[in-house]
Legacy VTK file of the C-alpha trace (Angstrom):
# vtk DataFile Version 3.0
C-alpha trace
ASCII
DATASET POLYDATA
POINTS 249 float
-68.604 -35.644 -79.374
-67.164 -33.280 -81.713
-67.198 -29.839 -80.792
-68.363 -27.417 -82.971
-66.122 -25.568 -84.709
-66.120 -21.783 -84.078
-62.925 -20.187 -84.924
-63.367 -17.502 -87.107
-66.773 -16.786 -86.277
-68.473 -13.921 -83.921
-68.827 -15.061 -80.412
-72.481 -15.527 -79.665
-74.927 -12.948 -79.029
-76.131 -13.575 -75.429
-77.064 -11.148 -72.651
-75.493 -12.229 -69.233
-77.967 -11.706 -66.032
-75.318 -10.221 -63.267
-75.473 -9.203 -59.842
-73.669 -5.887 -59.127
-73.456 -3.382 -56.131
-76.778 -5.266 -54.816
-78.502 -3.990 -57.995
-79.237 -6.510 -61.375
-76.894 -5.538 -64.460
-77.289 -6.965 -67.560
-74.139 -7.209 -69.444
-73.731 -7.867 -73.318
-71.388 -9.970 -75.274
-70.822 -6.690 -77.128
-70.072 -5.014 -73.810
-67.368 -7.388 -73.369
-65.798 -8.054 -76.832
-66.700 -5.315 -79.428
-63.039 -3.242 -80.035
-60.760 -5.591 -77.719
-58.504 -8.178 -77.650
-59.814 -11.078 -74.953
-58.741 -14.035 -73.518
-61.825 -16.539 -71.933
-61.609 -19.742 -70.336
-64.813 -21.476 -69.409
-64.786 -24.339 -66.253
-67.405 -26.904 -65.275
-68.151 -25.097 -61.771
-67.061 -22.493 -59.069
-65.485 -23.290 -55.771
-64.927 -26.920 -57.560
-61.321 -27.954 -57.154
-59.036 -27.791 -60.375
-60.985 -24.411 -61.248
-59.844 -23.275 -57.776
-56.552 -24.294 -57.275
-55.182 -24.122 -60.941
-57.524 -22.543 -63.551
-58.402 -19.220 -62.105
-55.722 -18.513 -59.972
-53.031 -18.413 -62.614
-54.808 -16.531 -64.894
-55.195 -14.206 -62.046
-51.857 -14.345 -61.395
-50.351 -13.699 -65.288
-52.722 -10.751 -65.834
-49.976 -8.423 -65.924
-48.100 -10.632 -68.490
-51.295 -11.036 -70.807
-51.755 -7.280 -70.264
-48.062 -6.434 -71.817
-49.175 -8.608 -74.833
-52.296 -6.607 -75.965
-54.942 -8.470 -74.416
-57.563 -6.071 -72.847
-59.720 -8.519 -70.487
-59.795 -11.512 -69.631
-63.274 -13.375 -68.650
-63.914 -16.273 -66.750
-67.456 -18.303 -67.645
-69.153 -20.785 -66.049
-72.516 -22.181 -66.029
-73.478 -21.155 -62.780
-75.957 -17.992 -61.047
-74.777 -14.610 -60.134
-74.428 -15.055 -56.628
-72.271 -18.296 -56.634
-69.807 -16.510 -58.844
-69.729 -13.522 -57.224
-69.038 -15.198 -53.907
-66.956 -17.411 -55.367
-64.864 -13.799 -56.833
-64.615 -12.922 -53.584
-63.402 -16.287 -52.463
-60.785 -16.226 -54.880
-59.386 -12.422 -54.587
-59.143 -12.401 -58.268
-59.416 -8.581 -59.026
-57.648 -9.220 -62.280
-60.507 -11.244 -63.744
-63.964 -10.181 -65.269
-66.205 -12.846 -63.776
-69.139 -13.808 -66.004
-72.249 -16.005 -64.646
-74.122 -18.027 -67.773
-76.574 -18.933 -65.210
-78.951 -20.386 -67.805
-75.825 -22.288 -70.054
-77.033 -19.964 -73.402
-73.614 -18.670 -74.238
-72.119 -22.226 -73.521
-74.821 -23.794 -75.587
-74.199 -21.528 -78.307
-70.607 -22.144 -78.168
-70.973 -25.991 -79.028
-69.857 -26.671 -75.380
-72.447 -27.312 -72.904
-71.942 -30.856 -71.512
-74.224 -33.293 -69.447
-72.442 -33.726 -65.777
-75.929 -34.984 -64.391
-73.663 -38.340 -63.108
-71.782 -36.079 -60.979
-75.161 -34.071 -60.210
-74.064 -31.040 -61.886
-76.933 -31.284 -64.359
-75.363 -29.478 -67.562
-72.281 -27.829 -67.361
-69.457 -26.029 -69.663
-66.909 -28.030 -71.038
-63.413 -26.806 -69.885
-61.821 -24.687 -72.736
-59.586 -21.083 -73.397
-60.264 -19.060 -76.520
-58.772 -15.619 -77.849
-61.105 -13.663 -78.862
-60.394 -10.155 -80.950
-62.910 -7.913 -81.880
-65.825 -10.001 -81.166
-64.068 -12.962 -83.482
-62.633 -16.158 -81.882
-58.976 -16.549 -83.095
-58.195 -19.554 -81.281
-59.717 -22.290 -79.196
-57.836 -24.785 -76.945
-60.353 -27.639 -75.759
-59.443 -29.963 -73.258
-58.981 -33.750 -74.495
-62.368 -35.809 -74.115
-61.618 -37.956 -71.767
-62.573 -39.117 -68.227
-62.471 -37.377 -65.256
-61.506 -33.378 -65.116
-58.750 -32.893 -67.915
-56.744 -29.909 -67.517
-53.947 -29.886 -70.139
-54.458 -27.068 -72.978
-57.149 -24.257 -71.327
-54.421 -23.179 -68.675
-52.923 -19.496 -68.525
-49.473 -20.561 -69.590
-50.395 -22.491 -72.710
-52.594 -19.117 -74.169
-49.587 -16.782 -73.205
-47.569 -18.960 -74.837
-49.617 -18.881 -78.296
-49.540 -15.321 -78.049
-46.019 -14.972 -77.689
-44.106 -18.640 -77.956
-40.856 -16.891 -76.365
-42.625 -15.905 -73.432
-40.893 -17.220 -70.250
-42.157 -17.829 -67.143
-40.895 -15.451 -64.231
-40.540 -16.393 -60.446
-43.547 -16.126 -58.323
-43.598 -13.357 -55.996
-45.078 -12.940 -52.344
-45.501 -10.177 -49.897
-45.908 -10.447 -46.002
-47.415 -7.007 -45.144
-49.306 -5.371 -42.705
-52.053 -2.649 -42.939
-51.317 0.497 -42.755
-47.553 -0.104 -43.032
-46.131 2.625 -44.846
-42.747 0.253 -45.466
-45.056 -2.467 -46.573
-46.674 -0.184 -49.432
-42.710 1.051 -50.143
-42.296 -2.335 -51.477
-45.407 -3.274 -53.040
-44.799 -0.021 -55.277
-41.164 -1.028 -55.941
-42.254 -4.329 -57.426
-45.514 -2.660 -59.320
-43.353 0.091 -60.946
-41.574 -2.933 -62.046
-44.105 -4.535 -63.567
-44.050 -7.144 -61.315
-47.115 -9.139 -59.865
-47.380 -10.553 -56.678
-49.392 -12.147 -53.506
-49.780 -10.508 -50.779
-50.059 -12.106 -47.402
-51.802 -9.504 -44.517
-50.496 -10.606 -41.218
-53.171 -11.172 -38.819
-55.562 -12.259 -41.677
-53.688 -14.945 -43.919
-51.047 -15.069 -41.853
-49.306 -15.097 -37.955
-46.479 -13.921 -36.556
-45.611 -16.882 -35.344
-45.239 -17.960 -38.866
-43.335 -15.003 -39.817
-40.800 -15.542 -37.289
-40.645 -19.245 -38.686
-39.917 -18.396 -41.862
-37.598 -15.656 -42.194
-36.181 -14.985 -38.462
-37.887 -11.642 -38.190
-41.097 -10.671 -36.825
-41.001 -7.083 -38.747
-42.891 -6.818 -42.132
-42.876 -6.396 -45.130
-40.796 -9.830 -45.546
-40.516 -10.409 -49.364
-39.725 -13.530 -51.171
-38.811 -14.432 -54.877
-38.872 -17.833 -56.689
-38.725 -19.447 -52.999
-35.652 -16.914 -51.785
-36.108 -14.899 -48.696
-35.251 -11.263 -49.770
-36.242 -9.797 -46.756
-37.563 -6.108 -46.123
-37.890 -2.908 -48.202
-34.866 -1.994 -47.793
-33.447 -4.958 -49.065
-35.920 -5.429 -52.129
-34.411 -1.989 -53.109
-31.055 -3.648 -53.122
-32.226 -6.641 -54.559
-33.961 -5.047 -57.516
-30.778 -3.168 -58.464
-28.389 -6.004 -58.091
-27.147 -8.316 -60.706
-29.282 -11.370 -58.511
-32.097 -10.091 -59.059
-34.764 -12.163 -61.809
-37.562 -10.343 -62.280
LINES 1 250
249 0 1 2 3 4 5 6 7 8 9 10 11 12 13 14 15 16 17 18 19 20 21 22 23 24 25 26 27 28 29 30 31 32 33 34 35 36 37 38 39 40 41 42 43 44 45 46 47 48 49 50 51 52 53 54 55 56 57 58 59 60 61 62 63 64 65 66 67 68 69 70 71 72 73 74 75 76 77 78 79 80 81 82 83 84 85 86 87 88 89 90 91 92 93 94 95 96 97 98 99 100 101 102 103 104 105 106 107 108 109 110 111 112 113 114 115 116 117 118 119 120 121 122 123 124 125 126 127 128 129 130 131 132 133 134 135 136 137 138 139 140 141 142 143 144 145 146 147 148 149 150 151 152 153 154 155 156 157 158 159 160 161 162 163 164 165 166 167 168 169 170 171 172 173 174 175 176 177 178 179 180 181 182 183 184 185 186 187 188 189 190 191 192 193 194 195 196 197 198 199 200 201 202 203 204 205 206 207 208 209 210 211 212 213 214 215 216 217 218 219 220 221 222 223 224 225 226 227 228 229 230 231 232 233 234 235 236 237 238 239 240 241 242 243 244 245 246 247 248
């Protein structure tokens, strides 16, 4: 099938029915796109493997980099109801992404990207794609190639960010092992945030055990910071690293 040509056109005028804080809240495309530069990516379904392991997490991880390039919001759309999308958002811990349920497929259909997934028991779902929207006008669309399976080659966050800035280079991933209420952990996280560094936080007792921390670092104290696979250490070690010639952040 040939996808509908939408570049240069306004995004479809649709009202999304969302559930927020126990109340029904209607969100319009005007609210989402007018006067903003927005990156939107659409995927076949919440909780599905590629969507959960790669597509959504990477956009969430690179949110700060997109902001530096003038992007106001990153939106994820799927043909799922709002309860499913809300549960997925909680499961993914993706606070940087605006999750939008296209429960009836109206937006996806108007985009010309509603496809038949009945053989998988999915019914009608969205083809996987991403697009850049400026003040409601579609500037660029990356459609995944039409082939068997679930192709994931061009709608990823890295492709979009390199479209915005061809010279953009990825930075090493950063992880912080922390504990709730730990002032030294807060100091380390604040130092990273002040430098504009996006990091993943692993909370002791919830995401990781003391045994695992000891096995990985040789220490039982927190925070423990990792940069690009290298163990940096605690908050003082991080402070020294950030001002050293070895820092790659």
